[in-house]
C-alpha positions in Angstrom: 267.8 196.2 75.6 264.5 196.6 77.4 264.5 195.2 80.9 261.3 193.3 80.1 263.2 190.9 77.9 265.7 190.2 80.7 262.9 189.2 83.1 262.7 185.5 83.6 259.1 185.6 84.8 258.1 187.5 81.7 259.6 184.8 79.5 257.8 182.1 81.4 254.5 184.0 81.0 255.1 184.1 77.2 255.8 180.3 77.1 252.5 179.7 78.9 250.7 182.0 76.5 252.2 180.4 73.4 251.2 177.0 74.7 247.7 178.2 75.1 247.7 179.4 71.5 248.5 176.1 70.1 287.7 193.0 56.5 289.3 190.0 55.1 287.7 187.2 53.1 285.7 184.7 55.0 286.2 181.2 53.8 283.3 179.0 55.0 282.1 177.3 51.8 281.1 173.9 50.7 282.3 172.4 47.4 280.4 169.2 47.2 276.6 169.1 47.4 276.7 165.5 48.6 278.5 166.3 51.8 277.0 169.5 53.2 275.9 169.0 56.8 277.7 165.7 57.5 277.4 164.8 61.2 280.5 164.1 63.2 280.4 162.1 66.3 283.6 163.0 67.9 269.6 194.9 72.0 270.3 197.9 72.3 271.2 198.3 68.6 269.4 196.3 65.9 270.4 196.4 62.3 268.3 198.9 60.3 267.8 199.3 56.6 270.4 201.3 54.8 270.5 202.0 51.1 273.1 200.1 49.1 274.6 198.5 52.2 277.9 196.7 51.5 279.1 194.5 54.4 282.8 193.9 54.8 284.0 190.3 55.1 285.8 188.7 57.9 288.0 185.7 57.9 287.7 182.7 60.1 290.8 180.8 61.3 291.9 177.8 59.4 290.8 174.4 60.8 293.4 172.2 62.3 293.8 168.7 60.8 291.9 167.4 63.8 289.0 169.8 63.3 288.7 169.7 59.6 286.1 167.5 57.9 287.4 165.2 55.1 287.8 167.0 51.8 286.9 165.0 48.7 289.8 164.3 46.3 288.3 166.5 43.6 288.8 169.5 45.8 291.9 168.3 47.7 293.5 171.8 47.4 290.9 173.3 49.7 292.9 172.9 52.9 292.2 176.4 54.0 288.4 176.1 53.5 286.2 175.2 56.4 283.3 173.2 54.9 279.8 173.2 56.3 278.1 170.1 57.3 275.8 167.9 55.0 272.4 169.2 53.7 269.4 167.9 55.5 267.7 164.9 54.1 264.5 166.6 53.1 261.9 164.2 54.3 258.4 164.3 55.7 257.0 162.5 58.7 260.3 162.3 60.4 260.0 160.2 63.6 262.0 161.4 66.6 263.5 159.3 69.4 261.5 159.9 72.6 264.7 159.7 74.5 266.1 162.7 72.6 263.0 165.0 72.6 260.8 165.7 75.5 257.3 164.4 75.3 255.7 167.8 76.1 257.4 169.6 73.3 254.6 171.3 71.3 256.5 171.4 68.0 256.6 167.6 67.9 253.1 167.8 66.5 254.4 169.5 63.5 256.6 166.6 62.5 253.7 164.8 60.9 253.2 167.4 58.2 253.1 166.3 54.6 255.5 168.2 52.3 253.7 169.5 49.2 257.0 170.3 47.5 260.4 168.9 47.8 263.1 171.6 48.1 266.7 171.0 47.3 269.7 173.3 47.9 270.8 175.2 44.9 274.5 174.8 45.7 276.9 176.6 43.4 278.6 174.6 40.7 282.4 174.6 40.1 284.8 173.1 37.6 287.5 173.1 40.3 288.5 174.5 43.6 287.3 178.0 42.8 284.3 179.1 44.9 282.1 182.2 45.1 281.6 183.8 48.5 278.2 185.3 49.0 274.4 184.7 49.2 272.0 183.4 46.6 269.5 186.1 47.5 269.8 189.9 47.1 267.0 192.5 47.4 266.2 194.6 44.3 268.0 197.9 44.5 270.7 196.6 46.9 274.3 195.5 46.4 276.5 192.7 47.6 280.3 192.6 47.4 280.9 189.0 46.1 284.3 187.5 46.7 285.9 184.2 45.8 288.4 181.7 47.2 290.8 179.6 45.3 293.2 178.1 47.8 296.4 176.2 47.5 298.7 177.3 44.6 295.9 179.5 43.2 295.6 182.1 46.0 296.8 184.8 43.6 294.3 183.8 40.9 292.8 186.6 38.8 289.1 186.3 38.5 286.8 187.7 35.8 283.2 188.3 36.9 280.1 188.0 34.7 276.4 187.6 35.0 273.9 185.8 32.8 270.3 187.2 32.8 269.0 190.7 33.3 268.0 190.6 37.0 271.4 191.7 38.1 274.8 193.1 37.1 278.3 192.8 38.5 281.3 195.0 38.3 284.9 193.8 37.6 285.6 193.9 41.4 282.7 191.6 42.2 280.2 194.2 43.3 276.8 192.8 42.4 273.6 195.0 42.0 270.1 193.5 42.0 268.4 195.4 39.2 265.0 193.8 38.9 263.0 190.8 40.2 264.1 187.5 38.8 267.1 185.1 38.7 270.5 185.4 37.2 273.7 183.5 37.4 276.9 185.0 38.8 280.0 183.5 37.2 283.6 183.8 38.5 286.3 182.6 36.0 290.1 182.2 36.6 291.5 183.9 33.5 294.6 181.8 33.7 293.3 178.3 34.2 289.8 178.6 32.9 288.4 177.2 36.1 284.9 178.6 36.8 282.3 178.7 39.6 278.6 179.7 39.1 276.0 180.7 41.6 272.3 181.2 40.9 271.2 184.4 42.5 267.5 185.3 43.2 266.7 189.0 43.2 263.5 189.6 45.2 261.5 192.5 46.6 260.7 192.9 50.3 257.7 190.7 51.2 258.0 188.4 48.3 257.2 184.7 48.8 260.2 182.6 47.9 260.5 179.2 46.4 264.1 178.4 47.2 266.2 177.9 50.4 268.5 180.9 51.1 272.1 179.9 51.1 275.3 181.9 51.9 278.5 180.1 51.0 276.3 177.0 50.6 275.1 177.3 54.2 271.3 177.4 54.7 270.3 180.6 56.4 267.1 181.9 57.9 267.0 185.3 59.6 265.2 188.6 59.2 266.8 189.2 55.8 266.5 185.7 54.5 263.0 184.2 54.3 262.0 180.6 53.8 259.2 179.2 51.6 255.9 178.9 53.5 255.6 175.3 52.6 259.1 174.3 53.4 258.5 171.5 55.9 261.7 169.4 56.4 261.2 168.3 60.0 264.1 168.1 62.3 267.3 167.5 60.3 268.5 163.9 60.9 272.1 165.0 61.3 271.2 167.6 63.8 269.1 165.0 65.7 272.0 162.5 65.7 274.5 165.1 66.9 272.1 166.3 69.6 271.7 162.7 70.8 275.4 162.3 71.1 275.6 165.6 73.0 272.9 164.5 75.4 274.7 161.2 76.0 278.0 162.8 76.7 276.4 165.4 79.0 274.6 162.6 80.9 277.9 160.8 81.4 279.1 164.0 83.0 276.2 164.0 85.3 274.2 166.6 83.5 270.6 166.6 82.0 270.3 168.4 78.7 267.0 168.0 76.8 265.2 169.7 73.9 262.1 171.9 74.6 261.6 173.1 71.0 262.9 171.7 67.7 261.4 171.9 64.2 258.5 174.4 63.8 256.4 174.7 60.6 255.4 178.1 59.2 251.9 177.6 60.7 253.2 176.8 64.1 255.7 179.7 64.1 252.8 182.0 63.2 251.1 180.9 66.5 254.3 181.4 68.5 254.9 184.9 67.1 251.3 185.9 67.7 251.8 185.0 71.4 254.7 187.4 71.7 253.0 190.1 69.7 250.0 190.0 72.1 252.3 190.7 75.0 254.8 193.1 73.5 253.6 194.4 70.2 256.5 195.2 67.8 259.0 194.6 70.5 258.3 190.9 70.0 260.6 191.1 67.0 263.5 191.1 69.5 262.7 187.7 70.9 260.7 185.8 68.2 261.0 185.4 64.4 258.1 186.2 62.2 256.6 183.2 60.4 258.8 182.3 57.5 262.0 183.7 59.0 262.6 181.2 61.8 265.7 178.9 62.1 263.4 176.4 63.6 261.6 176.1 60.3 264.9 175.2 58.7 264.9 172.1 61.0 268.4 173.0 62.2 267.7 174.7 65.5 267.1 173.2 68.9 266.1 175.1 72.1 267.3 173.3 75.3 266.2 173.1 78.9 264.9 176.5 79.8 263.9 179.8 78.2 265.5 181.7 81.1 268.7 183.8 80.8 269.8 182.3 84.1 270.2 179.0 82.2 273.6 180.3 81.1 274.8 180.2 84.7 273.6 176.6 85.4 276.0 173.6 85.1 274.1 172.5 81.9 274.3 176.0 80.4 278.0 176.3 81.0 278.6 172.9 79.6 276.6 173.7 76.5 278.5 176.9 75.9 281.8 175.1 76.3 281.1 172.0 74.3 278.3 172.5 71.8 280.7 173.2 69.0 282.2 169.7 69.5 278.9 168.3 68.2 278.5 170.8 65.3 276.3 173.4 67.1 276.8 177.1 67.8 275.1 179.4 70.3 273.2 181.3 67.6 272.4 184.4 69.7 275.4 184.5 72.0 274.9 187.9 73.8 272.7 190.9 74.2 275.3 193.0 72.3 275.3 190.5 69.4 271.7 191.5 68.6 273.0 194.4 66.5 274.1 191.7 64.1 271.6 188.8 64.5 268.5 191.0 65.1 267.6 188.9 68.2 268.1 189.2 71.9 270.5 186.9 73.9 269.3 183.2 73.9 271.7 180.9 75.8 269.3 178.0 75.1 269.2 178.3 71.3 271.5 175.9 69.4 272.0 176.0 65.6 273.5 173.0 63.8 276.1 173.9 61.2 278.5 171.0 61.4 281.6 170.6 63.5 284.2 172.4 61.3 282.0 175.5 60.8 280.9 175.5 64.5 284.6 175.4 65.6 285.5 178.2 63.3 282.6 180.4 64.3 283.4 179.8 67.9 287.1 180.6 67.4 286.2 183.9 65.6 284.2 185.2 68.5 281.7 186.6 66.0 278.1 185.9 65.0 277.2 183.8 62.0 276.0 187.0 60.3 279.4 188.7 60.8 281.2 185.6 59.5 279.1 185.3 56.4 279.0 189.1 55.8 275.2 189.3 55.8 272.7 191.4 57.7 269.5 190.6 59.5 266.6 193.1 59.4 263.1 193.1 58.0 262.8 195.1 54.8 
């Protein structure tokens, strides 16, 4: 990692400039579209393009009964599955509590945007506990090794894979190939019980504009491989906002001051942010800032706190965040310099991503990045 990105003074300069611009199976999956994202109160090496990359899966530890979120009765057998939190309520003009977000936060201006299209998550359908593990986006010419989970008494289930549509094909072992631009449906069927799961998969070319939200195991994703619609303008997710307010209150009770300095950003605002970094560092800006359309902040599920300085990690607030953020459903999204080989971004001890408490606890326990856990990559095609 270049020294210039470890230099605190450099980071502060960028902030000022931006302101002036104005091999096991992983089991995070959600099985009920009505409960995704439910709030609970309680680079030295960057990934580069490779032809036909197949990423091996990893398995997160099972949630304890105290950590696991409630499982609907219809999927009561999913005791080993760690569910993500509830999907954002896609609304425009979201008002924030001034006590939660600092008044000098530039992205607040973007919360008044008007949504031209309402996007909903294309969660996979299932007739039972069977679920497909994998993304709803694959680039044409690339492959993804889809897997499945069928917990409880069905762990030994035999699944037959099939695809409807011509955009992709799938082998008997779940190896999917994106053949042409378009959409298709991947279907996994238990040949014994007849239980099925279906996932709509979009096959796109590099640089294509998308009109859907990328999901991996029903978890919304934005990174260098998974772009967002330019007009996706959800504002800050209400569940993330509520969880952060609880985090702030508990930190305050401990004598600490934790506050947001950047929350939701629209495509347009992220374009300004990225331009500021490009002006300073050229292509090296990709290590510290997302290109417009690829930012977690546009998802409305990311919050930067307190200070854009690496030294923040060594402050009382930084240490508390690292130790306790998962209690509120957040993860440190870019947890180390070394993790950049998976995430595509430099270390950011201030960047929190809301995923829900069960997922956050599982990711934390794994010691891995979200990319590793979900078996996905992060690089610009």
